[in-house]
C-alpha positions in Angstrom: 162.9 -99.2 63.0 159.3 -99.0 64.0 156.7 -97.2 61.9 153.9 -95.2 63.4 150.5 -96.4 62.5 148.5 -94.4 60.0 145.2 -93.3 61.4 143.5 -92.7 58.1 144.4 -89.1 57.2 144.3 -87.5 60.6 146.8 -85.0 59.4 149.6 -86.1 61.6 147.6 -85.6 64.8 149.0 -87.7 67.6 146.9 -89.5 70.2 147.5 -86.9 72.9 146.3 -84.1 70.6 143.2 -86.2 69.8 142.5 -86.8 73.5 142.8 -83.1 74.3 140.5 -82.2 71.4 138.0 -84.8 72.5 138.1 -83.5 76.1 137.6 -79.9 74.9 134.6 -81.0 72.7 133.1 -82.9 75.6 133.4 -79.8 77.9 131.8 -77.6 75.2 128.9 -80.0 74.8 128.4 -80.2 78.6 128.3 -76.3 78.7 125.7 -76.2 75.9 123.6 -78.7 77.7 123.8 -76.7 80.9 122.6 -73.6 79.0 119.6 -75.5 77.6 118.7 -76.9 81.0 118.8 -73.4 82.5 116.3 -72.1 79.9 112.5 -72.1 80.0 110.4 -73.5 77.1 106.8 -72.7 76.6 104.2 -74.7 74.6 100.8 -73.1 73.8 97.6 -74.7 72.6 95.3 -73.0 70.2 94.3 -69.6 71.2 96.7 -69.9 74.2 94.0 -71.6 76.2 96.6 -73.9 77.8 100.2 -72.9 78.4 102.8 -75.4 79.5 106.2 -74.3 80.8 109.2 -76.6 80.9 112.7 -76.4 82.1 115.3 -77.5 79.5 115.7 -80.8 81.2 112.1 -81.6 80.1 110.5 -81.1 83.5 107.1 -79.5 83.6 107.3 -76.4 85.7 103.8 -75.0 85.3 100.6 -75.3 83.4 98.1 -72.4 83.0 94.6 -73.2 81.9 92.4 -70.4 80.8 88.9 -70.7 82.3 87.5 -70.6 78.8 89.1 -74.0 78.2 87.1 -75.6 81.0 83.8 -76.9 79.7 82.3 -79.5 82.1 80.3 -80.8 79.1 83.4 -81.3 77.0 86.3 -82.6 79.1 87.9 -84.1 75.9 88.5 -80.6 74.6 90.6 -79.7 77.7 92.5 -82.9 77.5 93.3 -82.2 73.8 94.4 -78.6 74.6 96.7 -79.9 77.4 98.3 -82.5 75.2 98.8 -80.0 72.4 100.5 -77.4 74.8 102.7 -80.1 76.4 103.8 -81.6 73.0 104.6 -78.1 71.7 106.7 -77.3 74.7 108.6 -80.6 74.4 109.1 -79.9 70.7 110.6 -76.5 71.6 113.2 -78.2 73.8 114.0 -80.7 71.1 114.5 -78.0 68.5 116.7 -75.9 70.9 118.8 -79.1 71.7 119.2 -79.9 68.1 120.2 -76.4 67.2 122.7 -76.3 70.0 124.2 -79.8 70.1 123.4 -80.9 66.6 126.7 -79.4 65.3 128.6 -81.9 67.5 126.6 -84.9 66.3 126.1 -84.0 62.7 127.1 -87.0 60.5 127.4 -89.4 63.5 124.0 -90.8 63.2 
C-alpha cells in the first residue's frame, strides 16, 4: 500500500489542481501586465514646465517642454526639470505595477 506524500498542509489539493490554479494565476498576471502596458503615465516637473509621457512598458512616448523652461544661460535647470519629469513618470509606472501585480507577489520576496 503506497501513501501519498504530504505537501505541507495544501488541504488535499492534488498536483493537477495546483497546476490548473498556477496556470490561471499566470493568465491573470499576464492580463494585468497587458492592462498596465496599454496605459499612459505622465510625469511632471515643478510648475509643469516639463511633462514626460510614457507607455506602461516604460517607453518614453513624448516630452513637452514649456518655453519658460528654456533659459540659454541656465541649461542645468532644464536638465533638472527633464530628469524630474522622467523620474516621476517612471515612478507612476512602478506604483501602478505594484498596485496591480503586487497582490500576486506579496510575501514572495
